VEXLUMGU-113065 format. One record per atom (N, C-alpha, C, O): atom name; x negated, y, z. Coordinates in Angstrom, 2 decimals. Layout:
BEGIN
R_CA_X_Y_Z
...
***
This chain:
BEGIN
R_N_-40.82_-42.91_-61.04
R_CA_-39.94_-44.04_-61.22
R_C_-38.85_-43.73_-62.24
R_O_-38.52_-44.58_-63.07
R_N_-38.28_-42.52_-62.19
R_CA_-37.23_-42.14_-63.12
R_C_-37.77_-42.07_-64.54
R_O_-37.08_-42.43_-65.50
R_N_-39.00_-41.59_-64.68
R_CA_-39.59_-41.49_-66.02
R_C_-39.80_-42.87_-66.64
R_O_-39.57_-43.05_-67.83
R_N_-40.24_-43.84_-65.83
R_CA_-40.41_-45.21_-66.33
R_C_-39.09_-45.80_-66.77
R_O_-39.01_-46.48_-67.79
R_N_-38.06_-45.54_-65.99
R_CA_-36.73_-46.04_-66.31
R_C_-36.22_-45.41_-67.61
R_O_-35.64_-46.11_-68.45
R_N_-36.44_-44.12_-67.78
R_CA_-36.04_-43.44_-69.01
R_C_-36.80_-43.99_-70.21
R_O_-36.21_-44.20_-71.28
R_N_-38.08_-44.21_-70.05
R_CA_-38.90_-44.73_-71.16
R_C_-38.45_-46.15_-71.52
R_O_-38.34_-46.47_-72.70
R_N_-38.19_-46.98_-70.53
R_CA_-37.72_-48.35_-70.80
R_C_-36.37_-48.33_-71.49
R_O_-36.15_-49.06_-72.46
R_N_-35.46_-47.49_-71.01
R_CA_-34.13_-47.39_-71.63
R_C_-34.26_-46.89_-73.07
R_O_-33.60_-47.42_-73.96
R_N_-35.08_-45.90_-73.29
R_CA_-35.28_-45.34_-74.62
R_C_-35.89_-46.38_-75.57
R_O_-35.48_-46.47_-76.73
R_N_-36.85_-47.14_-75.10
R_CA_-37.47_-48.16_-75.96
R_C_-36.48_-49.27_-76.29
R_O_-36.49_-49.79_-77.41
R_N_-35.62_-49.64_-75.35
R_CA_-34.59_-50.65_-75.62
R_C_-33.58_-50.11_-76.62
R_O_-33.17_-50.83_-77.53
R_N_-33.19_-48.86_-76.48
R_CA_-32.25_-48.24_-77.40
R_C_-32.84_-48.15_-78.81
R_O_-32.14_-48.45_-79.79
R_N_-34.07_-47.75_-78.94
R_CA_-34.73_-47.67_-80.25
R_C_-34.84_-49.05_-80.88
R_O_-34.61_-49.20_-82.08
R_N_-35.18_-50.04_-80.10
R_CA_-35.27_-51.41_-80.61
R_C_-33.91_-51.89_-81.11
R_O_-33.83_-52.50_-82.18
R_N_-32.87_-51.63_-80.36
R_CA_-31.52_-52.01_-80.77
R_C_-31.15_-51.35_-82.10
R_O_-30.64_-52.02_-83.00
R_N_-31.39_-50.06_-82.23
R_CA_-31.06_-49.34_-83.46
R_C_-31.84_-49.88_-84.64
R_O_-31.28_-50.05_-85.72
R_N_-33.12_-50.16_-84.46
R_CA_-33.94_-50.71_-85.55
R_C_-33.46_-52.10_-85.98
R_O_-33.42_-52.39_-87.18
R_N_-33.09_-52.93_-85.03
R_CA_-32.57_-54.26_-85.36
R_C_-31.24_-54.15_-86.09
R_O_-30.99_-54.89_-87.05
R_N_-30.39_-53.23_-85.66
R_CA_-29.10_-53.01_-86.32
R_C_-29.30_-52.55_-87.77
R_O_-28.64_-53.07_-88.67
R_N_-30.20_-51.61_-88.00
R_CA_-30.48_-51.12_-89.35
R_C_-31.07_-52.23_-90.21
R_O_-30.69_-52.39_-91.37
R_N_-32.01_-53.00_-89.66
R_CA_-32.60_-54.12_-90.40
R_C_-31.53_-55.14_-90.79
R_O_-31.56_-55.67_-91.90
R_N_-30.61_-55.42_-89.88
R_CA_-29.52_-56.37_-90.16
R_C_-28.65_-55.87_-91.30
R_O_-28.23_-56.66_-92.15
R_N_-28.36_-54.59_-91.34
R_CA_-27.55_-54.03_-92.43
R_C_-28.27_-54.17_-93.76
R_O_-27.65_-54.56_-94.75
R_N_-29.55_-53.88_-93.79
R_CA_-30.31_-54.03_-95.04
R_C_-30.40_-55.48_-95.47
R_O_-30.33_-55.78_-96.67
R_N_-30.55_-56.38_-94.52
R_CA_-30.71_-57.79_-94.84
R_C_-29.39_-58.46_-95.22
R_O_-29.33_-59.16_-96.23
R_N_-28.35_-58.25_-94.44
R_CA_-27.09_-58.97_-94.62
R_C_-25.97_-58.15_-95.24
R_O_-24.97_-58.71_-95.68
R_N_-26.12_-56.85_-95.28
R_CA_-25.08_-55.99_-95.85
R_C_-24.23_-55.35_-94.77
R_O_-24.27_-55.74_-93.60
R_N_-23.46_-54.36_-95.19
R_CA_-22.61_-53.59_-94.28
R_C_-21.19_-54.16_-94.30
R_O_-20.67_-54.53_-95.35
R_N_-20.58_-54.23_-93.13
R_CA_-19.19_-54.67_-93.03
R_C_-18.26_-53.58_-93.55
R_O_-18.59_-52.40_-93.50
R_N_-17.11_-53.99_-94.05
R_CA_-16.07_-53.03_-94.40
R_C_-15.42_-52.53_-93.13
R_O_-15.11_-53.32_-92.23
R_N_-15.21_-51.24_-93.05
R_CA_-14.56_-50.66_-91.88
R_C_-13.06_-50.58_-92.10
R_O_-12.59_-50.47_-93.23
R_N_-12.33_-50.65_-91.02
R_CA_-10.89_-50.49_-91.08
R_C_-10.13_-51.78_-91.27
R_O_-8.91_-51.75_-91.44
R_N_-10.81_-52.91_-91.24
R_CA_-10.13_-54.18_-91.42
R_C_-9.20_-54.41_-90.23
R_O_-9.54_-54.07_-89.09
R_N_-8.03_-54.99_-90.48
R_CA_-7.08_-55.19_-89.38
R_C_-7.52_-56.28_-88.42
R_O_-8.32_-57.16_-88.76
R_N_-7.00_-56.21_-87.23
R_CA_-7.28_-57.21_-86.20
R_C_-6.37_-58.42_-86.43
R_O_-5.21_-58.26_-86.81
R_N_-6.88_-59.61_-86.20
R_CA_-6.10_-60.84_-86.40
R_C_-4.78_-60.81_-85.63
R_O_-3.75_-61.26_-86.13
R_N_-4.83_-60.29_-84.42
R_CA_-3.64_-60.29_-83.57
R_C_-2.53_-59.39_-84.10
R_O_-1.35_-59.63_-83.85
R_N_-2.90_-58.35_-84.84
R_CA_-1.92_-57.38_-85.31
R_C_-1.31_-57.75_-86.67
R_O_-0.27_-57.20_-87.05
R_N_-1.93_-58.66_-87.39
R_CA_-1.46_-59.01_-88.74
R_C_-0.31_-60.01_-88.64
R_O_-0.43_-61.04_-87.97
R_N_0.79_-59.70_-89.30
R_CA_1.93_-60.62_-89.30
R_C_2.17_-61.25_-90.67
R_O_2.92_-62.22_-90.78
R_N_1.54_-60.72_-91.71
R_CA_1.71_-61.28_-93.05
R_C_0.51_-60.91_-93.91
R_O_-0.05_-59.82_-93.78
R_N_0.12_-61.83_-94.79
R_CA_-0.95_-61.58_-95.76
R_C_-0.44_-62.01_-97.13
R_O_0.14_-63.09_-97.26
R_N_-0.64_-61.18_-98.13
R_CA_-0.32_-61.58_-99.50
R_C_-1.61_-61.64_-100.30
R_O_-2.47_-60.77_-100.19
R_N_-1.71_-62.69_-101.11
R_CA_-2.90_-62.89_-101.93
R_C_-2.46_-63.14_-103.36
R_O_-1.64_-64.02_-103.62
R_N_-3.01_-62.37_-104.27
R_CA_-2.72_-62.64_-105.69
R_C_-4.02_-62.91_-106.40
R_O_-5.03_-62.23_-106.19
R_N_-3.98_-63.93_-107.26
R_CA_-5.15_-64.34_-108.05
R_C_-4.61_-64.72_-109.42
R_O_-4.46_-65.91_-109.72
R_N_-4.31_-63.72_-110.27
R_CA_-3.64_-63.97_-111.55
R_C_-4.37_-64.92_-112.49
R_O_-3.75_-65.56_-113.33
R_N_-5.68_-65.02_-112.35
R_CA_-6.44_-65.92_-113.22
R_C_-6.08_-67.38_-112.95
R_O_-6.15_-68.21_-113.86
R_N_-5.71_-67.69_-111.72
R_CA_-5.40_-69.06_-111.33
R_C_-3.89_-69.32_-111.32
R_O_-3.42_-70.35_-111.79
R_N_-3.14_-68.36_-110.76
R_CA_-1.69_-68.54_-110.61
R_C_-0.99_-67.19_-110.67
R_O_-1.48_-66.20_-110.13
R_N_0.14_-67.16_-111.34
R_CA_0.92_-65.93_-111.39
R_C_1.67_-65.69_-110.07
R_O_2.10_-64.57_-109.80
R_N_1.80_-66.72_-109.28
R_CA_2.50_-66.62_-108.01
R_C_1.66_-65.85_-106.99
R_O_0.45_-66.06_-106.86
R_N_2.32_-64.95_-106.27
R_CA_1.67_-64.24_-105.18
R_C_1.91_-65.05_-103.91
R_O_3.05_-65.29_-103.52
R_N_0.82_-65.47_-103.27
R_CA_0.93_-66.26_-102.04
R_C_1.23_-65.34_-100.87
R_O_0.54_-64.34_-100.66
R_N_2.24_-65.68_-100.12
R_CA_2.58_-64.96_-98.92
R_C_2.32_-65.87_-97.73
R_O_2.85_-66.98_-97.67
R_N_1.51_-65.41_-96.82
R_CA_1.10_-66.23_-95.68
R_C_1.69_-65.63_-94.41
R_O_1.47_-64.46_-94.09
R_N_2.44_-66.45_-93.70
R_CA_3.07_-66.03_-92.45
R_C_2.57_-66.83_-91.25
R_O_2.65_-66.36_-90.11
R_N_2.04_-68.04_-91.51
R_CA_1.64_-68.87_-90.38
R_C_0.35_-68.35_-89.76
R_O_-0.51_-67.78_-90.44
R_N_0.23_-68.55_-88.46
R_CA_-0.89_-68.00_-87.68
R_C_-2.25_-68.49_-88.19
R_O_-3.19_-67.71_-88.30
R_N_-2.34_-69.76_-88.50
R_CA_-3.61_-70.33_-88.96
R_C_-4.04_-69.72_-90.30
R_O_-5.20_-69.36_-90.47
R_N_-3.12_-69.60_-91.23
R_CA_-3.42_-69.01_-92.53
R_C_-3.84_-67.55_-92.42
R_O_-4.74_-67.10_-93.11
R_N_-3.16_-66.82_-91.54
R_CA_-3.51_-65.42_-91.31
R_C_-4.90_-65.31_-90.71
R_O_-5.69_-64.45_-91.11
R_N_-5.22_-66.18_-89.76
R_CA_-6.56_-66.17_-89.16
R_C_-7.63_-66.44_-90.21
R_O_-8.66_-65.77_-90.21
R_N_-7.39_-67.41_-91.10
R_CA_-8.35_-67.67_-92.18
R_C_-8.52_-66.44_-93.08
R_O_-9.64_-66.04_-93.40
R_N_-7.39_-65.86_-93.47
R_CA_-7.44_-64.73_-94.40
R_C_-8.17_-63.53_-93.79
R_O_-8.94_-62.85_-94.48
R_N_-7.94_-63.27_-92.52
R_CA_-8.62_-62.14_-91.87
R_C_-10.09_-62.47_-91.64
R_O_-10.95_-61.60_-91.80
R_N_-10.39_-63.70_-91.27
R_CA_-11.79_-64.10_-91.04
R_C_-12.62_-64.02_-92.32
R_O_-13.82_-63.75_-92.26
R_N_-11.99_-64.26_-93.45
R_CA_-12.72_-64.23_-94.71
R_C_-13.27_-62.85_-95.06
R_O_-14.16_-62.73_-95.89
R_N_-12.74_-61.82_-94.43
R_CA_-13.26_-60.48_-94.71
R_C_-14.72_-60.34_-94.27
R_O_-15.40_-59.41_-94.70
R_N_-15.19_-61.25_-93.44
R_CA_-16.59_-61.25_-93.06
R_C_-17.52_-61.50_-94.24
R_O_-18.70_-61.13_-94.20
R_N_-17.00_-62.12_-95.31
R_CA_-17.80_-62.34_-96.52
R_C_-17.84_-61.10_-97.40
R_O_-18.55_-61.09_-98.41
R_N_-17.12_-60.08_-97.05
R_CA_-17.07_-58.87_-97.86
R_C_-18.10_-57.84_-97.40
R_O_-17.80_-56.65_-97.34
R_N_-19.27_-58.29_-97.07
R_CA_-20.35_-57.37_-96.72
R_C_-20.94_-56.81_-98.01
R_O_-21.17_-57.54_-98.97
R_N_-21.17_-55.52_-98.01
R_CA_-21.65_-54.89_-99.23
R_C_-23.04_-54.29_-99.04
R_O_-23.46_-53.98_-97.93
R_N_-23.72_-54.13_-100.16
R_CA_-25.05_-53.53_-100.17
R_C_-24.90_-52.02_-100.06
R_O_-24.20_-51.40_-100.86
R_N_-25.56_-51.43_-99.09
R_CA_-25.43_-50.01_-98.83
R_C_-25.94_-49.18_-100.01
R_O_-25.34_-48.16_-100.37
R_N_-27.03_-49.62_-100.61
R_CA_-27.63_-48.85_-101.69
R_C_-27.34_-49.43_-103.07
R_O_-27.87_-48.94_-104.06
R_N_-26.51_-50.47_-103.14
R_CA_-26.17_-51.07_-104.43
R_C_-25.27_-50.14_-105.23
R_O_-24.39_-49.48_-104.67
R_N_-25.49_-50.11_-106.53
R_CA_-24.66_-49.28_-107.40
R_C_-23.79_-50.18_-108.26
R_O_-24.25_-51.17_-108.82
R_N_-22.52_-49.81_-108.36
R_CA_-21.58_-50.55_-109.18
R_C_-21.85_-50.18_-110.63
R_O_-21.77_-49.01_-111.02
R_N_-22.16_-51.20_-111.43
R_CA_-22.52_-50.94_-112.81
R_C_-21.29_-50.76_-113.69
R_O_-21.22_-49.83_-114.49
R_N_-20.32_-51.63_-113.53
R_CA_-19.08_-51.52_-114.31
R_C_-17.92_-51.77_-113.37
R_O_-18.02_-52.55_-112.42
R_N_-16.83_-51.11_-113.65
R_CA_-15.63_-51.34_-112.85
R_C_-14.78_-52.37_-113.57
R_O_-13.98_-52.04_-114.45
R_N_-14.96_-53.62_-113.19
R_CA_-14.16_-54.70_-113.76
R_C_-12.82_-54.77_-113.05
R_O_-12.65_-54.25_-111.94
R_N_-11.88_-55.41_-113.71
R_CA_-10.58_-55.63_-113.08
R_C_-10.76_-56.62_-111.94
R_O_-11.56_-57.55_-112.02
R_N_-10.00_-56.41_-110.87
R_CA_-10.16_-57.29_-109.71
R_C_-9.59_-58.67_-110.02
R_O_-8.59_-58.81_-110.72
R_N_-10.25_-59.69_-109.49
R_CA_-9.78_-61.07_-109.63
R_C_-8.77_-61.40_-108.55
R_O_-7.75_-62.04_-108.80
R_N_-9.06_-60.96_-107.33
R_CA_-8.24_-61.28_-106.17
R_C_-7.80_-59.98_-105.50
R_O_-8.60_-59.06_-105.30
R_N_-6.54_-59.93_-105.15
R_CA_-6.01_-58.81_-104.38
R_C_-5.43_-59.37_-103.09
R_O_-4.55_-60.23_-103.12
R_N_-5.92_-58.86_-101.97
R_CA_-5.45_-59.33_-100.67
R_C_-4.89_-58.13_-99.92
R_O_-5.55_-57.10_-99.78
R_N_-3.65_-58.27_-99.45
R_CA_-3.03_-57.20_-98.67
R_C_-2.69_-57.74_-97.29
R_O_-2.04_-58.78_-97.15
R_N_-3.13_-57.01_-96.28
R_CA_-2.89_-57.38_-94.88
R_C_-1.81_-56.45_-94.34
R_O_-1.94_-55.22_-94.41
R_N_-0.75_-57.02_-93.79
R_CA_0.34_-56.25_-93.21
R_C_0.21_-56.33_-91.70
R_O_0.28_-57.40_-91.11
R_N_0.03_-55.17_-91.09
R_CA_-0.20_-55.09_-89.66
R_C_0.92_-54.32_-88.99
R_O_1.51_-53.42_-89.58
R_N_1.19_-54.69_-87.75
R_CA_2.21_-53.97_-86.99
R_C_1.68_-52.62_-86.50
R_O_2.47_-51.76_-86.12
R_N_0.38_-52.45_-86.50
R_CA_-0.24_-51.23_-85.99
R_C_-0.58_-50.20_-87.07
R_O_-0.60_-49.00_-86.80
R_N_-0.85_-50.68_-88.30
R_CA_-1.34_-49.80_-89.35
R_C_-0.52_-50.01_-90.62
R_O_0.22_-50.99_-90.73
R_N_-0.65_-49.10_-91.59
R_CA_0.00_-49.35_-92.89
R_C_-0.69_-50.52_-93.59
R_O_-1.78_-50.92_-93.19
R_N_-0.08_-51.08_-94.64
R_CA_-0.71_-52.20_-95.35
R_C_-2.12_-51.85_-95.81
R_O_-2.40_-50.73_-96.24
R_N_-2.99_-52.83_-95.70
R_CA_-4.42_-52.66_-96.00
R_C_-4.74_-53.57_-97.18
R_O_-4.67_-54.80_-97.05
R_N_-5.09_-53.00_-98.33
R_CA_-5.32_-53.79_-99.54
R_C_-6.78_-53.76_-99.94
R_O_-7.43_-52.71_-99.94
R_N_-7.30_-54.94_-100.30
R_CA_-8.67_-55.09_-100.76
R_C_-8.62_-55.75_-102.13
R_O_-7.95_-56.76_-102.32
R_N_-9.34_-55.17_-103.09
R_CA_-9.45_-55.72_-104.44
R_C_-10.86_-56.26_-104.60
R_O_-11.83_-55.56_-104.32
R_N_-10.97_-57.52_-105.04
R_CA_-12.28_-58.16_-105.12
R_C_-12.44_-58.86_-106.46
R_O_-11.52_-59.53_-106.93
R_N_-13.61_-58.70_-107.08
R_CA_-13.98_-59.56_-108.19
R_C_-15.27_-60.27_-107.78
R_O_-15.63_-60.25_-106.61
R_N_-15.96_-60.88_-108.71
R_CA_-17.10_-61.73_-108.35
R_C_-18.22_-60.99_-107.62
R_O_-18.86_-61.57_-106.74
R_N_-18.46_-59.73_-107.96
R_CA_-19.58_-59.05_-107.33
R_C_-19.25_-57.67_-106.77
R_O_-20.14_-56.93_-106.36
R_N_-17.96_-57.32_-106.74
R_CA_-17.56_-55.99_-106.29
R_C_-16.33_-56.07_-105.40
R_O_-15.44_-56.89_-105.62
R_N_-16.29_-55.21_-104.40
R_CA_-15.10_-55.06_-103.58
R_C_-14.67_-53.60_-103.69
R_O_-15.49_-52.68_-103.64
R_N_-13.36_-53.41_-103.84
R_CA_-12.82_-52.05_-103.95
R_C_-11.89_-51.82_-102.77
R_O_-10.93_-52.56_-102.56
R_N_-12.21_-50.80_-102.01
R_CA_-11.44_-50.46_-100.83
R_C_-11.27_-48.95_-100.80
R_O_-12.26_-48.22_-100.89
R_N_-10.05_-48.48_-100.68
R_CA_-9.75_-47.04_-100.67
R_C_-10.34_-46.33_-101.89
R_O_-10.91_-45.25_-101.78
R_N_-10.18_-46.95_-103.05
R_CA_-10.66_-46.41_-104.33
R_C_-12.17_-46.24_-104.41
R_O_-12.67_-45.51_-105.27
R_N_-12.90_-46.89_-103.52
R_CA_-14.37_-46.88_-103.57
R_C_-14.84_-48.30_-103.88
R_O_-14.44_-49.25_-103.22
R_N_-15.69_-48.41_-104.88
R_CA_-16.23_-49.72_-105.25
R_C_-17.58_-49.91_-104.58
R_O_-18.41_-49.00_-104.54
R_N_-17.79_-51.10_-104.05
R_CA_-19.05_-51.45_-103.40
R_C_-19.55_-52.77_-103.99
R_O_-18.76_-53.65_-104.31
R_N_-20.87_-52.89_-104.14
R_CA_-21.47_-54.12_-104.63
R_C_-21.59_-55.10_-103.47
R_O_-22.19_-54.79_-102.44
R_N_-21.01_-56.29_-103.66
R_CA_-21.09_-57.31_-102.61
R_C_-22.51_-57.80_-102.44
R_O_-23.25_-57.95_-103.41
R_N_-22.88_-58.06_-101.21
R_CA_-24.23_-58.56_-100.92
R_C_-24.37_-60.00_-101.42
R_O_-25.41_-60.38_-101.95
R_N_-23.31_-60.80_-101.24
R_CA_-23.33_-62.19_-101.70
R_C_-22.20_-62.37_-102.70
R_O_-21.02_-62.31_-102.35
R_N_-22.57_-62.60_-103.94
R_CA_-21.58_-62.72_-105.02
R_C_-20.74_-63.99_-104.90
R_O_-21.19_-64.99_-104.35
R_N_-19.53_-63.92_-105.42
R_CA_-18.63_-65.06_-105.64
R_C_-18.10_-65.76_-104.40
R_O_-17.12_-66.49_-104.51
R_N_-18.69_-65.59_-103.24
R_CA_-18.29_-66.38_-102.08
R_C_-16.83_-66.13_-101.71
R_O_-16.07_-67.08_-101.55
R_N_-16.44_-64.88_-101.57
R_CA_-15.08_-64.56_-101.15
R_C_-14.06_-65.12_-102.13
R_O_-13.09_-65.75_-101.72
R_N_-14.27_-64.89_-103.42
R_CA_-13.34_-65.36_-104.45
R_C_-13.25_-66.88_-104.44
R_O_-12.15_-67.43_-104.50
R_N_-14.38_-67.56_-104.35
R_CA_-14.38_-69.02_-104.34
R_C_-13.68_-69.59_-103.11
R_O_-12.94_-70.58_-103.22
R_N_-13.89_-68.99_-101.96
R_CA_-13.26_-69.50_-100.73
R_C_-11.74_-69.24_-100.77
R_O_-10.96_-70.10_-100.37
R_N_-11.33_-68.07_-101.25
R_CA_-9.90_-67.77_-101.40
R_C_-9.26_-68.79_-102.32
R_O_-8.18_-69.32_-102.03
R_N_-9.92_-69.06_-103.44
R_CA_-9.38_-70.04_-104.41
R_C_-9.27_-71.43_-103.79
R_O_-8.27_-72.12_-103.99
R_N_-10.29_-71.83_-103.04
R_CA_-10.27_-73.16_-102.43
R_C_-9.25_-73.30_-101.32
R_O_-8.62_-74.36_-101.19
R_N_-9.06_-72.27_-100.53
R_CA_-8.14_-72.37_-99.40
R_C_-6.68_-72.13_-99.76
R_O_-5.79_-72.79_-99.23
R_N_-6.43_-71.21_-100.66
R_CA_-5.06_-70.77_-100.87
R_C_-4.49_-71.10_-102.25
R_O_-3.28_-70.97_-102.45
R_N_-5.32_-71.53_-103.21
R_CA_-4.77_-71.81_-104.55
R_C_-5.11_-73.20_-105.01
R_O_-4.72_-73.60_-106.11
***
């Protein structure tokens, strides 16, 4: 009985791991270290191509939108950055728990902690930021 239980548990665990890996290859990897919505008290967004003004967001709804948008920053694990272009959008999250967290994004690349990653879905993050905040 114990052996059957171990085999069933092992097969469920292997299935879970395979589905997780397949999901990463299909949809891209999430950025790690993103702040929690509850801990963020301010977000600044700069998009010099559209406006020289740096948007500062303090209201709860705006902060929730800005933090939720990080879900579009899924990157390709095996994608290689061909050129390091200047970032179009810079978003900084100020959290009560952690130091400021800054993400630099252009149409097809996200730069986090001086590492550039190729976005799985191009332009979405920049377009949504422009539509919501500029």
